[in-house]
C-alpha positions in Angstrom: 0.0 0.0 0.0 1.3 3.4 -0.9 1.4 5.8 2.1 0.2 9.4 1.8 2.8 12.0 2.7 1.3 12.7 6.1 1.1 8.9 6.8 4.7 8.6 5.9 5.6 11.5 8.3 3.6 10.0 11.2 5.3 6.6 10.6 8.7 8.3 10.4 8.1 10.1 13.7 6.9 6.9 15.4 9.9 4.9 14.1 12.3 7.6 15.5 10.5 7.5 18.9 9.5 11.2 18.8 7.7 11.9 22.1 4.1 13.1 22.2 2.3 15.5 24.6 -1.4 15.8 25.4 -3.3 19.0 25.8 -6.9 19.4 27.0 -9.8 21.4 25.6 -9.3 25.2 25.3 -5.7 25.1 26.4 -3.0 26.7 24.2 -0.2 24.8 22.6 1.6 28.0 21.3 1.1 31.8 21.4 1.5 34.2 18.6 4.9 36.0 18.9 6.4 33.8 21.6 9.7 32.0 20.9 9.4 28.2 20.5 12.1 25.6 20.1 9.9 22.7 19.0 8.0 21.7 15.8 4.6 20.2 16.6 2.7 17.7 14.6 -1.0 17.1 15.4 -1.5 13.3 15.9 -5.1 13.3 17.1 -7.7 15.9 17.9 -9.0 19.3 16.7 -7.2 22.6 17.0 -7.8 26.2 15.9 -5.2 28.7 14.6 -5.7 32.4 15.2 -3.9 35.7 15.5 -4.6 38.8 17.7 -5.3 41.9 15.7 -3.9 45.3 16.7 -7.3 46.3 18.2 -7.2 43.2 20.4 -9.7 41.1 18.5 -8.9 37.5 17.7 -9.0 36.6 14.0 -9.4 32.9 13.3 -7.3 31.4 10.5 -8.2 27.7 10.3 -9.3 24.5 12.0 -7.1 21.5 11.7 -8.9 18.2 12.3 -6.6 15.6 11.1 -2.8 14.8 11.4 -0.7 17.7 10.1 2.3 19.9 11.0 1.0 22.8 13.0 3.5 25.4 11.7 6.5 24.9 9.5 8.6 28.1 9.3 11.6 27.8 6.9 14.3 28.5 9.5 16.5 25.4 9.7 19.3 26.6 12.0 17.8 28.9 14.7 17.2 27.0 18.0 14.2 29.2 18.7 11.7 31.0 16.4 8.7 33.2 16.9 5.4 31.5 16.5 3.2 32.8 13.7 -0.2 32.3 15.5 -2.0 31.0 18.5 -2.9 27.3 18.6 -5.8 26.3 20.8 -7.2 22.8 21.4 -10.9 22.6 20.4 -11.5 18.9 21.0 -11.7 17.3 24.5 -8.1 16.3 24.1 -5.4 16.6 21.4 -2.1 14.7 21.0 0.9 16.2 19.4 4.3 15.0 18.4 6.9 17.3 19.9 10.3 17.4 18.1 13.2 19.8 18.4 12.9 22.0 15.3 16.6 21.8 14.3 16.4 18.0 14.5 13.2 18.1 12.4 14.9 20.0 9.6 17.9 17.7 9.8 15.5 14.8 9.2 13.9 16.7 6.3 17.1 17.6 4.6 18.2 14.0 4.7 15.0 12.4 3.4 13.4 12.9 0.0 9.9 11.9 1.1 9.9 14.4 3.9 11.1 17.1 1.4 8.2 16.3 -0.8 5.9 16.6 2.2 7.3 20.0 3.1 6.8 21.2 -0.5 3.2 20.0 -0.5 2.7 21.6 2.9 3.7 25.1 1.6 1.6 24.7 -1.6 -1.4 23.7 0.5 -1.0 26.6 3.0 -0.6 29.1 0.2 -3.8 27.9 -1.5 -5.7 28.0 1.8 -4.5 31.6 2.5 -5.5 32.7 -1.0 -9.0 31.1 -0.5 -9.4 32.9 2.8 -8.5 36.2 1.3 -11.0 35.7 -1.6 -13.7 34.8 0.9 -13.0 38.0 2.9 -12.7 40.3 -0.1 -15.3 39.0 -2.5 -18.2 38.5 -0.1 -20.2 40.6 2.1 -20.9 39.5 5.7 -23.6 37.0 4.8 -21.6 35.6 1.9 -18.6 35.2 4.2 -20.7 33.4 6.8 -22.2 31.1 4.1 -18.8 30.4 2.7 -17.4 29.5 6.1 -20.3 27.2 7.0 -19.9 25.5 3.6 -16.2 25.0 4.3 -17.1 23.1 7.5 -18.5 20.2 5.4 -15.1 18.9 4.4 -13.9 19.2 8.0 -16.8 17.9 10.0 -19.6 17.1 7.6 -21.6 13.9 8.0 -24.7 13.0 5.9 -27.9 12.4 7.9 -31.6 12.2 7.0 -32.2 15.9 7.5 -29.2 17.1 5.5 -25.5 17.6 6.2 -24.6 17.5 9.9 -21.6 19.6 11.0 -20.5 17.2 13.7 -18.7 19.7 15.8 -19.8 22.6 17.9 -19.0 25.9 16.2 -20.1 29.0 18.1 -21.3 32.3 16.7 -18.2 33.9 18.3 -16.0 31.5 16.3 -17.8 32.3 13.1 -17.3 36.0 13.7 -13.6 35.4 14.3 -13.3 33.5 11.0 -15.2 36.0 9.0 -13.7 39.2 10.3 -17.1 40.3 11.8 -16.6 42.5 14.9 -20.2 42.2 16.2 -21.5 38.8 17.3 -25.0 40.2 16.9 -24.4 40.4 13.2 -23.6 36.7 13.1 -26.7 35.9 15.2 -28.9 37.8 12.8 -27.4 36.0 9.7 -27.7 32.6 11.3 -31.4 33.4 12.1 -31.9 34.3 8.4 -30.4 31.0 7.3 -32.7 29.2 9.7 -35.8 31.1 8.6 -35.0 30.6 4.9 -34.7 26.8 5.5 -31.0 26.5 4.8 -29.9 25.6 8.3 -31.1 23.8 11.4 -29.5 23.7 14.8 -29.7 20.5 16.9 -27.7 19.7 20.0 -25.8 22.9 19.3 -24.6 21.5 16.0 -25.5 22.9 12.5 -27.4 20.8 10.0 -27.2 22.2 6.5 -30.5 21.5 4.9 -30.0 23.4 1.7 -26.4 23.5 0.4 -27.4 25.2 -2.9 -28.7 28.1 -0.8 -25.2 28.6 0.7 -23.6 28.4 -2.7 -26.0 30.9 -4.2 -24.8 33.5 -1.6 -21.1 32.8 -2.1 -19.3 35.0 -4.7 -17.2 33.0 -7.1 
């Protein structure tokens, strides 16, 4: 069986006895701007990346819900480097591989498969960043909210009788943070509109998308 690049990385870390650490819900793994000597790889759990804006508001960047490197700054020799964002655990528990960052880059430079993973990682992150900018710039508030909820399908979506269940609790504050909306009341109003228009249900604090085409109709291409 041919392993995916992330499967290869996980197997590589296990084979080299890289230690793991556990973090509980709503604890932080790293903070934006603080120096860090380790590279972290999510093994299991859900995390959220965010930055703090100059006005003190938190701007959410992404959820990560499957194994992946948390941040991969191209600085192969410095023992410490400033972290680009906050990383907070959103699941009940998350497990991370913790490896000295210089050691990690030594492994990468000596292994072609890991080099391929790093190249793919940068391409993927660039594509995600471009998509986020497009979502912010091309849509109004409602379009941004619709685009964000639609993006949750790939991360947490599960088909049920009523529609597409987003099997993860996402708060209106979280949505505001992902969409650059300063007032939570604006998100509350738009979620109410989606519910009244028959595009969305809420059950056990989880979204059920009942009309995907409605969301797509409100997203600028």
